[in-house]
N, C-alpha and C positions, 0 to 999 in steps of 0.2 A: 602536319603536312609540310614538306620541304618547299620553301619559297625561293624563286629565282629573282634575278635583277629586274626582269620585266614586271614581276608582281610588285617588287619594292617601288619601282618607278610609278606604276599605276596607282598603288595605294597612297604614295606621297602626293601624287597629282590630285587624287580625289579629295584628300584632306586639305590640300592647299587651296583648291577651288572653293571648297565649302567654307574655309576660314577667311579667305581673302575678301570676299564680297562684303561681309558684315564688318570686318575689321577696317576695310577701306572706308566704308560708310561712316563708321565711328570716327576715323581719322579726319574725314572731310567735314564732320560736324564740329571739329575742334575750334574753329573760329567762333562759333556760337557759344560753346562751353566756356572758352577763356574770356569771353566778354561778360559772362555772368558770375563765374567763380574766379576768385583771386588766386595768385600763386600760393598764398598761405593756405587757402582751402585745399588746394591740390596737395600741398605738403602734408597736411593733417591726414587726408585720406590715404596717401601713399604710405605714411608711417603706420597707420592702423592696418591696412591690408597686408603690409609686409610682416607685421606682428602676427597676423592670422596665418600667414605662410609658415612662420616659425612654429606656431602651434601645430600646424599640420605635420611638419617634419618631426616634432617631438612626440606627438601622441599616436601617429600612425605606425611607429616602430618600423618604418620602411617596408610595410607589408606588400606594397606594390613591387618592390625589388624581389621579395621572396616569392610571390606568385609568379612573376616573370621567370625567375631562375628555375622553378620546379615544374612549370606548366607542361613541359614536353617530356617529363620523366616517363609518363605512360601516355599512349595515344588512344584512349578509349573514352567513350561518353561517361561511363561510370566514374572514371578518375576525374574528368573535368567537373562533374557534379560534386565530387568530394572536395576538391581543392577550392571550388567557387563557393560552396556552402560554408565550409569551415572558415575561410578567410572573410566572408561577408559577415558572419556572426561576430568575429573579432572586430571588424570595422565599426559595427554598430556599438559595441561596448566602448571602443576607443572614442567614438564620437560623443557618447554620453559623458565620459570623463572630461573631454575637452569642453563640453557645454557648461560643466560645473565651474570652469575657470572664469566664466562671465561674471561671477560674483566678486572677482578681484578687479573689476574694471576701474573702480574709482582710484585706488592707489596706483594702478598702472597709468591712468591718465595724469595723475600728479607727477609720476616719475618721468613720463615721456614729454609732457607739455608744460610742466610746472603749474598746472591748474586742473581742477576736477571738471572743468567745463566739457570735456570730451568723453565723459564717462559712458554715455549712451553709445557713442561711436565705437569705443573699445569693446563694449559688450556685443555690439553687432558684429564686430570682427571675429569674436570667438564663435558666434552662431554660424557665420560664414565658414569658418574652419571646420566646425563639427559636421555641417552638411557635406562639405567637400570630402572629408574622411569617410563618411558613411557609405559612399559608393565606389571607393577605391578598387575593391576586388572586382566589382562588375565591370569597371572601365578597363582594367588590365585583362580580364578574361575575354571581353569583346575584342580587344585589340589582338590578343594572342591567337584567337580563333580565326583571324583574318577578316573579321566583319568590319572592314574599314568604311564601307558605305554607311553602316549604322553609326559608327563613330563620327563620321562626317555629318550625318543628319542630326545627331544629338548635339554636336558642337554648334551647328547652325542654329538650332533652337535656343541653345544657351546664349549665343551672341545676339540673336534677334531679341530675346527677352531683355538682355542687358541694354541694347540700343534703344528699344522702345521706352523702357522705364527711365533711362537717362534723359531722353527727350522730354518725357512728361514731367519728371520730377525736377530736372534742372531748369528747363526752359519755360514750362507751362506753370507748374506749381511753385517753382523757386524755393525748393526745400533747403538749398544750400549744400554744404559738404556732405550732409547725411544722405542726399540723393544718390550719390555714387555707392554708398554702403548698402542702402536699401536695394538698389538695382543688382548689386553683386550677390547679395543673399538670395534674392528671388531667382536669379539666373541659375544659381547652384541647385536650388530646389527643383526647378524645371529639369535640369540636366540629370540630377540624381533620380528623379521619378522615371525618366525615359530609360536610363540604364537599368533600373530595377525591373521595369517592364520587359526590356530586351533580354534580360537574364532569367526570366521567370521559369524557363525550362531547365535551368541549371542549379536551382535551389530546391533542395528536398530536406525535410526535417530528418529523415532517416540517413542522410548522406553526411552528417557531421562526423568527420574523421579526426578525432582528437590527436592520435599519433601523427597523422600527416600534418595537421596544423602545428603540432609541436616541432616537427622537423623544420617546417617553414620558418617559424618564429625563432628557433635556435640559430638559423642561418641569418635571418634579416634583422632581428632585434639588436644584435651587437653593432649593426651598421648605423644605428640612430645617431651616434656622434658624427659619423660621416655626413649624414643628411644635414645635421645642424651646422657643420662646418661648411657644407656646400651653400646653405642659406647664408651663412655669415659672409662668405666670399662674394655673394651676389647682391645682398641686400643691406648688410650692416652699415654701409656707407651713409645711408639716410640718417642714421642715428648720430653718427659723428658730425654730419652737417648740422643737424638740429641742435646738438649740444654746443658746437663752436660758433654757429651762426644763428639762423632762425628758420621757421617753417616756409618762409618765402623762398629761401635758397633751396630747401628741399623740393618745393614745387617746381622751380626752374630745372633742377636735376631730373625730376620726374618727367617733365615734358621733353627733355633731351632723351631720356630713356624711352619715351613713347615713340620717338622717331625710329627706334630699333624695331618697332612693329613691322616696318617695311621688310626687315630681314626675318623676323620671328614668324611671320605668316608661313614662310617656307620651312624654316628650321624646325618649328614645332611639329609640322606635318611629317617631316622626314624622321625626326626622332621618335615619333609615335609609331611609324611604320617599320623602322629599322630593327627593333628587337626580334620580331618574328623572323625576319630574314637571317639575322645574325645567329640566333639560337638554332633555327631549323637546319642550318648548313654547317654548324660548328664541328660536327664529327667527320666531315668530309674534307680531308686535307687538300684535295685537289681543287677545292673552291677558294683556298686562301688568296690566290691572286685577284679574285673578284673583289675582295674586301679592299685591296689597295687601289684598284681602279675606281671603285666607288668613292674612296677617300679623295683621290685626285680630282674627280669630277665635282665633288662637293666643294673642295677647296677653291677651285677655279670659279665656280658659280658664286660662292659667297664673297670671294675677293672682289668681283665685279660689282655686286650689290653694295658691299660695304664702302667701296671708294665712291660710288655714285651718291650714296647718302651723305658721306663726309663732304664731298665737293659742293653739293647743293643744299646743305642743311640750313644755311643762312637764308636763302631765298624761300625755301619751303616754310620755315618758321615765320618769316615776314608775311607770307600770304595766309598761313593757316592759324596764326595766333594773334592775340592782342599785343600791342607794343610792349607791355610789361614782361612778356615771355620771350622776346626776340633774342635776348642775350644767351639763352639756353643753347644756341648753336655751337658754342665753344666746347661743349662736352660731348657732342654727338659722335664725332669720329672715334674718340677713345672708347665710348660705349659700344659702338657698332663693331669695331675690330675686337674688342673684348668678347663680344657675343660670338664672333667667329672662332676665336681661340677656344671658348667654352664648348662650342659644337664639335669642332674637330677633336678636341681632347676627349669628349664623350665617345666619339667613334673609335679613336685609337685605344681607349681604355676598356672596350668591351671584352677583351681577353680576360680581364680580371674577374668579371662577373660570370663569364661563360665557364671558367674553371672553378667557380664558386669559392674564390679566394678574395672576395670583395673587401675583407678587412684591411687589405693593403691600401684601400682608398683612405683609410684613417691617416696614414703617414703622409699621403699626397696632399689631402685637403687640409690636414693640420699644419703642414709647412706653409701652404698658401695662406692660411688664416693668420699665422704669425707675421708673414709679410704684409698682409692686409692691415693688421693693427698698427704695425710700425709705420707704414706709409700713410695711413689715415692720420695718425698723430703728427706726422711730419708735414704732410701736404695740406690737409683740410684747413687748419687754422690760418694758413697763409694764402692758399689759392682757392678756398671755398669748394663749390660743387665741381669745378674743373679738376681740382686736386683729387676729389673723390672718384671722378671718372678715370683719372690716370691710375689710381690705386686699384680700382676694379679691373681695369685692363691688365695691369701687371700681375694681379693675383690669378686671373684666369689663364694668362700665359704661363705662369709658374706651375699651376696645376696641370696644364697640358704637357709641359716639359717633364715634370716629375712622374706623371702617370704613364708616359709612353714606354720607357725602358722596362718598367715592371710588367706592363701588359704584353709587350713584345716577347719577353722571356717566357711568359705563360702561353701565349697564343701568337706565334710569329706570323706576320703578314707583310713585312718589308714595306711599311708605309714610307713614302717619300716626303717625310715631314720637314727636312731641312729646306727643300725646295719651296714648300708651302710657307714656311716661316720667313724666309728671305723675301718672298713675293709680298706677303702681307705687311712686313715692316716697310718695304719700299712704297707700297700703295698707301699705307697710313701717312707716311711723310708727304707723299704727293698730294694726298687728299687735303691735308692741313695747309700745305703751301698753296695749292690751287684754290682752296676754299676762300681765300682772301682776294682772289683776282676778280675782275669784272665778269659778269655772267657770260658774256659772249666768248671770253677766253677759256672758260671752264670746259666748254664742249670739246675743243681739241685736246685738252689735258685728259678728259675722260676717254677719248678715242685712243690716245697713246697708252693709257692704262689697260684698256680692253685688249689692244694689240699685244701688249706684253704678256697678258694672261694666255691668249691664244697661242702665241709662240712658245711659251713655256710648257704648255700641255698639249701641243699639237701631236705628239707621239701617242697620246691616249685616245685620239678620236676613233681610230680603227677598233681598238679594244671595246670602247663604249658602244659603238654600233653593233659589234658582234654580240655583246652581252644582251642587247635589247632585241636581238632577233630570236625567234622561237627556238632555234637550235643552239642558242648561246651556250648552254651548259656544257655540251660535249665539245664545242669548238674551243672553249676557253680553259678547260680543265688542265690541259698540258702546257699552257703558256707560262713562261717565266715572267717574273717581275721585271 
């Protein structure tokens, strides 16, 4: 079913509301957590959970990308059952292989932490990854069918489980760093069970279509290096920090990254909703201007949120964390704007996957990874976790800039990316400059930044209103960029 911008906005809003409550509650409990767990404890859990995400990228063979790309090839219930059943069988097999890697937990603990002390934690990390992979196909199918209320409900249950268990295990039973790992595994089990229940009508033993699964895997499996490079550009900095410094520095970096939650509550919801819109309208060239309008609206909104986080990071961390974590504010702005570059790059690069030429991502992400390694080796030894944040921001920006011309050649939408880039660069500088001012002076700085965004995108307000009206489709089809 073709989706319009109103559906995209509604679906993003549903997921944002569902995610924001629990994530905000978890954020508000950070003062309690950081008074029980040390920065080193957080560094260990961040390292293990990021290793788990690497396992997910490696063993899933990008099956979620494959299901997304092929889901609309036929619009029948029988086809939905075939692609869901086949991909879910593959996910269970991949999860089993991932689970076997828990046997290597001891040498991995020695490699990562120079001690076998964290063997149990590394093993839990692989269990977390296996459970997460097991329901990939169900999650993608639910999202592509437009069942965003179900996605929101399942996410809410996942976050609620995580929150409750964190409170019990960290604050009541004082299990230490393992509390975060236990809670994450349990939340994935709950979420996986709900997705399995929600997709029970789409799984049939008789619907295992091996030729279809083969086509999906032939498309997505070669993209695994892309997924690994994407992980590298987003998470490898923790390992550089750990090698050149210690887990305390990793913990500070992780708390700076947690501040980006204020952004990711929205961006995660948007990126979960966007594929259905992007794929369902891809064949209608008259809808291309809508993609550019959405990009501008997203860029303006994220710019405001990112500069707010950067300006007030010091005060927020002073209120929300123990004194040992306050220095993390220095990395927040770079990570926040890096996240914006990542999100906008994702949106502009959809043309690559829409045209099923996603192997081009290998060139884009590979180049960004080379930049990432070079900058980490150059900056982390001297500047620590702040240098790692600068490296992440630069790598995400480079990936955005390299992916844009390739995607535009395949799927032209005339994104106004130069305008967005100049705005974000100016606001990043303003955020860091204003972030060192007294609190009362930061408010007018924020007001000026918001005014700049409004002025820069004022020509889009009419287009956005038109797209959100029920008759938006016919009204906008003929509009030029």
